[in-house]
C-alpha positions as a LaTeX table, in Angstrom:
\begin{tabular}{lrrr}
\hline
Residue & $x$ (\AA) & $y$ (\AA) & $z$ (\AA) \\
\hline
Met1 & $-7.01$ & $-6.55$ & $-17.95$ \\
Tyr2 & $-7.40$ & $-3.57$ & $-15.68$ \\
Lys3 & $-9.48$ & $-4.64$ & $-12.70$ \\
Thr4 & $-9.04$ & $-1.64$ & $-10.39$ \\
Ile5 & $-9.10$ & 1.88 & $-11.79$ \\
Val6 & $-8.55$ & 4.93 & $-9.59$ \\
Leu7 & $-10.13$ & 8.13 & $-10.89$ \\
His8 & $-8.98$ & 11.43 & $-9.40$ \\
Ala9 & $-12.16$ & 13.28 & $-8.49$ \\
Asp10 & $-12.02$ & 17.04 & $-8.07$ \\
Ala11 & $-13.99$ & 20.17 & $-8.93$ \\
Ser12 & $-12.08$ & 20.95 & $-12.12$ \\
Arg13 & $-13.81$ & 21.86 & $-15.36$ \\
Asn14 & $-12.86$ & 18.64 & $-17.12$ \\
Ala15 & $-14.01$ & 16.33 & $-14.33$ \\
Pro16 & $-17.13$ & 15.17 & $-16.24$ \\
Thr17 & $-14.99$ & 14.30 & $-19.28$ \\
Arg18 & $-12.63$ & 12.31 & $-17.08$ \\
Met19 & $-15.55$ & 10.42 & $-15.58$ \\
Gln20 & $-16.92$ & 9.63 & $-19.04$ \\
Leu21 & $-13.59$ & 8.15 & $-20.16$ \\
Ala22 & $-13.17$ & 6.27 & $-16.88$ \\
Ala23 & $-16.63$ & 4.78 & $-17.35$ \\
Leu24 & $-15.79$ & 3.70 & $-20.91$ \\
Ile25 & $-12.59$ & 1.97 & $-19.82$ \\
Ala26 & $-14.26$ & 0.37 & $-16.79$ \\
Glu27 & $-16.94$ & $-1.05$ & $-19.06$ \\
Gln28 & $-14.40$ & $-2.33$ & $-21.59$ \\
Gln29 & $-12.26$ & $-3.94$ & $-18.90$ \\
Gln30 & $-15.09$ & $-5.00$ & $-16.57$ \\
Ala31 & $-13.20$ & $-3.11$ & $-13.90$ \\
His32 & $-14.02$ & $-1.70$ & $-10.49$ \\
Leu33 & $-13.90$ & 2.12 & $-10.57$ \\
Val34 & $-12.67$ & 3.91 & $-7.46$ \\
Cys35 & $-13.65$ & 7.56 & $-7.45$ \\
Ser36 & $-11.16$ & 9.19 & $-5.09$ \\
Ala37 & $-11.51$ & 12.73 & $-3.72$ \\
Met38 & $-8.75$ & 14.24 & $-1.58$ \\
Thr39 & $-9.28$ & 16.86 & 1.10 \\
Gly40 & $-6.05$ & 18.57 & 0.05 \\
Ile41 & $-4.54$ & 18.30 & 3.53 \\
Ser42 & $-1.49$ & 16.05 & 3.75 \\
Arg43 & $-2.06$ & 12.81 & 5.62 \\
Tyr44 & 0.97 & 13.65 & 7.75 \\
Val45 & $-1.04$ & 16.46 & 9.35 \\
Tyr46 & $-3.60$ & 13.89 & 10.46 \\
Ser47 & $-1.05$ & 11.27 & 11.48 \\
Gly48 & $-0.92$ & 10.74 & 15.22 \\
His49 & $-3.38$ & 13.53 & 15.96 \\
Asp50 & $-6.92$ & 12.98 & 17.18 \\
Pro51 & $-8.41$ & 15.50 & 17.05 \\
Leu52 & $-6.52$ & 17.59 & 14.52 \\
Pro53 & $-3.93$ & 19.91 & 16.07 \\
Asn54 & $-5.27$ & 23.45 & 15.77 \\
His55 & $-1.73$ & 24.84 & 15.88 \\
Val56 & $-1.09$ & 23.09 & 12.55 \\
Ile57 & $-4.40$ & 23.73 & 10.79 \\
Arg58 & $-7.58$ & 25.46 & 11.82 \\
Ile59 & $-10.35$ & 22.97 & 12.47 \\
Asp60 & $-12.89$ & 25.02 & 10.52 \\
Leu61 & $-10.64$ & 25.01 & 7.45 \\
Ala62 & $-10.18$ & 21.25 & 7.72 \\
Asp63 & $-13.95$ & 20.84 & 7.98 \\
Met64 & $-14.44$ & 23.01 & 4.89 \\
Ala65 & $-11.91$ & 20.96 & 2.93 \\
Thr66 & $-13.64$ & 17.74 & 3.94 \\
Ala67 & $-17.05$ & 19.15 & 2.99 \\
Arg68 & $-15.76$ & 20.17 & $-0.45$ \\
Ala69 & $-14.35$ & 16.69 & $-1.04$ \\
Arg70 & $-17.64$ & 15.10 & 0.01 \\
Gln71 & $-19.53$ & 17.32 & $-2.43$ \\
Val72 & $-17.15$ & 16.31 & $-5.21$ \\
Leu73 & $-17.99$ & 12.68 & $-4.49$ \\
Val74 & $-21.72$ & 13.44 & $-4.56$ \\
Asp75 & $-21.33$ & 15.12 & $-7.96$ \\
His76 & $-19.24$ & 12.25 & $-9.33$ \\
Ala77 & $-21.70$ & 9.65 & $-8.07$ \\
Lys78 & $-24.39$ & 11.31 & $-10.19$ \\
Leu79 & $-22.06$ & 11.22 & $-13.20$ \\
Ala80 & $-21.21$ & 7.57 & $-12.58$ \\
Gln81 & $-24.88$ & 6.69 & $-12.34$ \\
Ala82 & $-25.61$ & 8.54 & $-15.58$ \\
Gln83 & $-22.77$ & 6.65 & $-17.28$ \\
Gly84 & $-24.05$ & 3.33 & $-15.95$ \\
Val85 & $-20.87$ & 2.31 & $-14.14$ \\
Ala86 & $-21.46$ & $-1.25$ & $-12.92$ \\
Ser87 & $-18.87$ & $-1.50$ & $-10.13$ \\
Tyr88 & $-18.25$ & 1.78 & $-8.34$ \\
Glu89 & $-16.77$ & 3.01 & $-5.08$ \\
Glu90 & $-16.51$ & 6.45 & $-3.48$ \\
Arg91 & $-13.36$ & 7.16 & $-1.50$ \\
Leu92 & $-12.78$ & 10.21 & 0.68 \\
Val93 & $-9.05$ & 10.54 & 1.36 \\
Asn94 & $-7.48$ & 12.71 & 4.03 \\
Asp95 & $-4.45$ & 13.66 & 1.96 \\
Asp96 & $-3.24$ & 15.98 & $-0.76$ \\
Pro97 & $-3.69$ & 14.79 & $-4.37$ \\
Tyr98 & 0.03 & 14.14 & $-4.84$ \\
Gly99 & 0.57 & 11.79 & $-1.94$ \\
Gly100 & $-2.94$ & 10.39 & $-2.05$ \\
Leu101 & $-2.84$ & 9.26 & $-5.67$ \\
Val102 & 0.68 & 7.87 & $-5.42$ \\
Leu103 & $-0.32$ & 5.80 & $-2.39$ \\
Gln104 & $-3.47$ & 4.50 & $-4.09$ \\
Ser105 & $-1.54$ & 3.62 & $-7.24$ \\
Arg106 & 0.01 & 0.74 & $-5.26$ \\
Tyr107 & $-3.35$ & $-1.00$ & $-5.29$ \\
Ala108 & $-4.57$ & $-0.06$ & $-8.76$ \\
Asp109 & $-4.00$ & $-1.11$ & $-12.36$ \\
Leu110 & $-4.58$ & 2.38 & $-13.75$ \\
Val111 & $-4.82$ & 5.94 & $-12.42$ \\
Ile112 & $-6.84$ & 8.50 & $-14.38$ \\
Leu113 & $-6.28$ & 12.21 & $-13.78$ \\
Gly114 & $-6.48$ & 15.52 & $-15.59$ \\
Gln115 & $-3.93$ & 17.53 & $-17.51$ \\
Thr116 & $-2.78$ & 20.61 & $-15.61$ \\
Asp117 & $-5.03$ & 23.58 & $-16.36$ \\
Arg118 & $-3.43$ & 26.70 & $-14.96$ \\
Asp119 & $-6.52$ & 28.77 & $-15.76$ \\
Asp120 & $-9.00$ & 26.58 & $-13.89$ \\
Pro121 & $-10.10$ & 28.57 & $-10.82$ \\
Ala122 & $-10.91$ & 25.38 & $-8.91$ \\
Thr123 & $-7.57$ & 23.60 & $-9.27$ \\
Gly124 & $-5.14$ & 25.77 & $-11.20$ \\
Ala125 & $-3.31$ & 27.01 & $-8.13$ \\
Thr126 & $-3.30$ & 23.77 & $-6.14$ \\
Gln127 & $-2.48$ & 20.98 & $-8.59$ \\
Gln128 & 0.51 & 22.24 & $-10.55$ \\
Gly129 & 2.66 & 19.34 & $-11.72$ \\
Leu130 & 0.24 & 16.68 & $-10.45$ \\
Pro131 & 0.40 & 14.41 & $-13.54$ \\
Glu132 & 4.20 & 14.56 & $-13.58$ \\
Tyr133 & 4.44 & 13.74 & $-9.89$ \\
Val134 & 2.12 & 10.74 & $-10.04$ \\
Ile135 & 3.76 & 9.38 & $-13.20$ \\
Leu136 & 7.25 & 9.58 & $-11.70$ \\
Asn137 & 6.38 & 8.33 & $-8.22$ \\
Gly138 & 3.41 & 6.01 & $-8.73$ \\
Cys139 & 3.27 & 2.26 & $-9.25$ \\
Cys140 & 0.97 & 1.90 & $-12.25$ \\
Pro141 & 0.31 & 3.57 & $-15.61$ \\
Val142 & $-1.33$ & 6.98 & $-15.62$ \\
Leu143 & $-3.94$ & 8.15 & $-18.11$ \\
Val144 & $-3.79$ & 11.93 & $-18.50$ \\
Val145 & $-7.00$ & 13.46 & $-19.86$ \\
Pro146 & $-6.70$ & 16.87 & $-21.58$ \\
Phe147 & $-8.44$ & 19.77 & $-19.86$ \\
Ala148 & $-10.17$ & 20.77 & $-23.11$ \\
Gly149 & $-12.13$ & 18.75 & $-25.63$ \\
Arg150 & $-14.55$ & 15.84 & $-25.71$ \\
Phe151 & $-13.53$ & 12.24 & $-26.30$ \\
Pro152 & $-16.39$ & 9.95 & $-27.34$ \\
Ser153 & $-14.09$ & 6.94 & $-27.69$ \\
Ile154 & $-10.81$ & 5.73 & $-26.28$ \\
Gly155 & $-8.59$ & 2.87 & $-27.34$ \\
Gln156 & $-10.05$ & 2.30 & $-30.79$ \\
Ser157 & $-7.11$ & 3.81 & $-32.66$ \\
Ile158 & $-3.90$ & 3.98 & $-30.62$ \\
Leu159 & $-0.56$ & 5.55 & $-31.43$ \\
Val160 & 2.34 & 3.94 & $-29.57$ \\
Ala161 & 5.57 & 5.93 & $-29.26$ \\
Trp162 & 8.49 & 3.50 & $-29.58$ \\
Asp163 & 12.19 & 4.22 & $-29.18$ \\
Gly164 & 13.43 & 0.85 & $-27.95$ \\
Ser165 & 13.84 & 2.08 & $-24.36$ \\
Leu166 & 12.92 & 0.41 & $-21.09$ \\
Gln167 & 10.32 & 3.10 & $-20.42$ \\
Ala168 & 8.65 & 2.60 & $-23.80$ \\
Ala169 & 8.64 & $-1.18$ & $-23.38$ \\
Arg170 & 7.11 & $-0.86$ & $-19.92$ \\
Ala171 & 4.42 & 1.51 & $-21.24$ \\
Ile172 & 3.46 & $-1.00$ & $-23.93$ \\
Lys173 & 3.19 & $-3.83$ & $-21.40$ \\
His174 & 1.06 & $-1.64$ & $-19.13$ \\
Ala175 & $-1.16$ & $-0.68$ & $-22.08$ \\
Leu176 & $-1.75$ & $-4.23$ & $-23.33$ \\
Pro177 & $-5.30$ & $-4.42$ & $-21.90$ \\
Leu178 & $-6.20$ & $-1.54$ & $-24.22$ \\
Leu179 & $-3.98$ & $-2.50$ & $-27.16$ \\
Val180 & $-5.49$ & $-5.98$ & $-27.59$ \\
Asn181 & $-8.97$ & $-4.46$ & $-27.99$ \\
Ala182 & $-7.98$ & $-1.69$ & $-30.40$ \\
Lys183 & $-9.02$ & $-1.71$ & $-34.04$ \\
Arg184 & $-5.74$ & $-0.08$ & $-35.05$ \\
Val185 & $-2.38$ & 0.30 & $-33.30$ \\
Val186 & 0.37 & 2.31 & $-34.99$ \\
Val187 & 3.84 & 1.83 & $-33.50$ \\
Thr188 & 5.57 & 5.12 & $-34.30$ \\
Met189 & 9.30 & 5.78 & $-34.28$ \\
Val190 & 10.71 & 9.29 & $-34.50$ \\
Asp191 & 14.14 & 9.63 & $-36.12$ \\
Pro192 & 15.05 & 5.99 & $-35.36$ \\
Val193 & 18.71 & 4.97 & $-35.07$ \\
Ile194 & 19.53 & 1.60 & $-36.58$ \\
Gly195 & 21.67 & $-0.63$ & $-34.36$ \\
Asp196 & 21.55 & $-3.41$ & $-31.78$ \\
Asp197 & 21.26 & $-1.02$ & $-28.83$ \\
Glu198 & 18.63 & 1.15 & $-30.44$ \\
His199 & 15.94 & 0.01 & $-32.89$ \\
Gly200 & 17.68 & $-2.99$ & $-34.42$ \\
Glu201 & 18.27 & $-3.50$ & $-38.12$ \\
Glu202 & 14.57 & $-3.05$ & $-38.91$ \\
Pro203 & 13.07 & $-0.38$ & $-36.64$ \\
Gly204 & 9.88 & $-1.52$ & $-34.96$ \\
Ala205 & 9.96 & $-5.10$ & $-36.24$ \\
Asp206 & 10.62 & $-6.78$ & $-32.89$ \\
Ile207 & 8.00 & $-4.88$ & $-30.90$ \\
Ala208 & 5.45 & $-5.27$ & $-33.71$ \\
Leu209 & 5.98 & $-9.04$ & $-33.72$ \\
His210 & 5.64 & $-9.11$ & $-29.93$ \\
Leu211 & 2.32 & $-7.25$ & $-30.13$ \\
Ala212 & 1.07 & $-9.35$ & $-33.03$ \\
Arg213 & 1.54 & $-12.48$ & $-30.94$ \\
His214 & $-0.89$ & $-10.93$ & $-28.46$ \\
Gly215 & $-3.41$ & $-10.49$ & $-31.25$ \\
Val216 & $-2.87$ & $-6.74$ & $-31.60$ \\
Ala217 & $-3.77$ & $-5.22$ & $-34.99$ \\
Val218 & $-0.39$ & $-3.52$ & $-35.31$ \\
Glu219 & 1.40 & $-1.54$ & $-37.98$ \\
Thr220 & 4.58 & 0.52 & $-37.86$ \\
Gln221 & 5.65 & 3.88 & $-39.17$ \\
Val222 & 8.80 & 5.98 & $-39.12$ \\
Ile223 & 8.52 & 9.76 & $-38.95$ \\
Ala224 & 11.03 & 12.58 & $-38.90$ \\
Ser225 & 11.11 & 15.50 & $-36.52$ \\
Asp226 & 12.64 & 18.95 & $-36.60$ \\
Gly227 & 14.15 & 18.24 & $-33.21$ \\
Asp228 & 10.95 & 18.28 & $-31.13$ \\
Val229 & 9.92 & 14.65 & $-30.70$ \\
Gly230 & 6.82 & 15.53 & $-28.67$ \\
Glu231 & 5.40 & 17.79 & $-31.37$ \\
Ala232 & 6.14 & 15.17 & $-34.03$ \\
Leu233 & 4.25 & 12.53 & $-32.06$ \\
Met234 & 1.24 & 14.78 & $-31.55$ \\
Ala235 & 1.15 & 15.58 & $-35.26$ \\
Ala236 & 1.37 & 11.86 & $-36.09$ \\
Ala237 & $-1.47$ & 11.06 & $-33.68$ \\
Asp238 & $-3.62$ & 13.72 & $-35.30$ \\
Ser239 & $-2.82$ & 12.42 & $-38.78$ \\
Ala240 & $-3.70$ & 8.84 & $-37.75$ \\
Gln241 & $-6.93$ & 10.07 & $-36.08$ \\
Ser242 & $-5.83$ & 8.35 & $-32.89$ \\
Asp243 & $-7.93$ & 8.55 & $-29.75$ \\
Leu244 & $-5.08$ & 7.54 & $-27.42$ \\
Val245 & $-1.29$ & 7.88 & $-27.26$ \\
Val246 & 0.83 & 5.38 & $-25.33$ \\
Met247 & 4.37 & 6.35 & $-24.40$ \\
Gly248 & 7.12 & 5.92 & $-21.85$ \\
Ala249 & 7.84 & 8.80 & $-19.49$ \\
Tyr250 & 11.35 & 10.01 & $-18.84$ \\
Gly251 & 12.46 & 11.92 & $-15.79$ \\
His252 & 13.06 & 11.85 & $-12.07$ \\
Ser253 & 11.81 & 13.59 & $-8.97$ \\
Arg254 & 14.36 & 15.19 & $-6.66$ \\
Leu255 & 13.10 & 16.87 & $-3.51$ \\
His256 & 10.39 & 19.23 & $-4.85$ \\
Glu257 & 11.90 & 19.48 & $-8.32$ \\
Ile258 & 10.53 & 17.36 & $-11.15$ \\
Met259 & 12.91 & 16.80 & $-14.03$ \\
Leu260 & 11.21 & 15.53 & $-17.20$ \\
Gly261 & 12.55 & 14.54 & $-20.58$ \\
Gly262 & 11.76 & 16.90 & $-23.43$ \\
Ala263 & 9.21 & 14.71 & $-25.21$ \\
Thr264 & 7.39 & 13.88 & $-21.97$ \\
Arg265 & 7.24 & 17.53 & $-20.98$ \\
Thr266 & 5.93 & 18.55 & $-24.41$ \\
Ile267 & 3.26 & 15.85 & $-24.51$ \\
Leu268 & 1.95 & 16.67 & $-21.03$ \\
Ala269 & 1.75 & 20.36 & $-21.89$ \\
Met270 & 0.22 & 20.20 & $-25.38$ \\
Ala271 & $-1.75$ & 16.94 & $-25.46$ \\
Thr272 & $-5.13$ & 17.30 & $-27.14$ \\
Leu273 & $-6.08$ & 13.64 & $-26.70$ \\
Pro274 & $-5.71$ & 11.21 & $-23.78$ \\
Val275 & $-2.17$ & 9.95 & $-23.15$ \\
Leu276 & $-1.23$ & 6.84 & $-21.21$ \\
Leu277 & 2.23 & 7.18 & $-19.66$ \\
Ser278 & 4.38 & 4.77 & $-17.71$ \\
Arg279 & 7.87 & 5.13 & $-16.33$ \\
\hline
\end{tabular}
């Protein structure tokens, strides 16, 4: 089960939706929810400096950033109370969202954050590539919540993307706390290749048996794509009326450049339902 969930708290437009989903999962898992707001100033600016060095950052700007983060926590506390979150913690972090969430992922079972919304005036210019960065550099699965839409349930009907890879296998293991409680889990293979190093002689049979032994209500399906695996998975999730997609993430981070696999990039850009990713 997930026992510690870190929720990225910010002033974005979908923050209330994220809180609602975090509250649902925390209730299902009987988990402690950490609502974490970052000042946006890298912790390395603070490191070794007391007080803050005014040649690096103006003190009034640092104070404004801290005040904004505190207000975000106040707003989220009201949302948490309205959702009836049983175990809740507010955390003000002197860091940027990228480094702050990656660091906190070391002590969490799940990180919940929002899909990049380039048109959001509150975060569009400051959080580009945040989901990708945390997925590739963090230590636990990441639940990405779309910036548009409402999601009254999560984890009732789950689509699992399966290609026999290490990343997909790790995503399934990380998603087990949700999979075992789902009413329906559809293991979905796109253009599977039969063979020992790919999907085996019967695509999906081995992973379905593994999940069934955990008590998961699992079924399998094979779908074809026109070359875009991400679009095929989203269409399959819509057809199955899924409320969650689970998939492995492919890519690496080099200096300030994030290199993602095609399916991962497509899913993060076009997802219209929550997606749990693990690398």
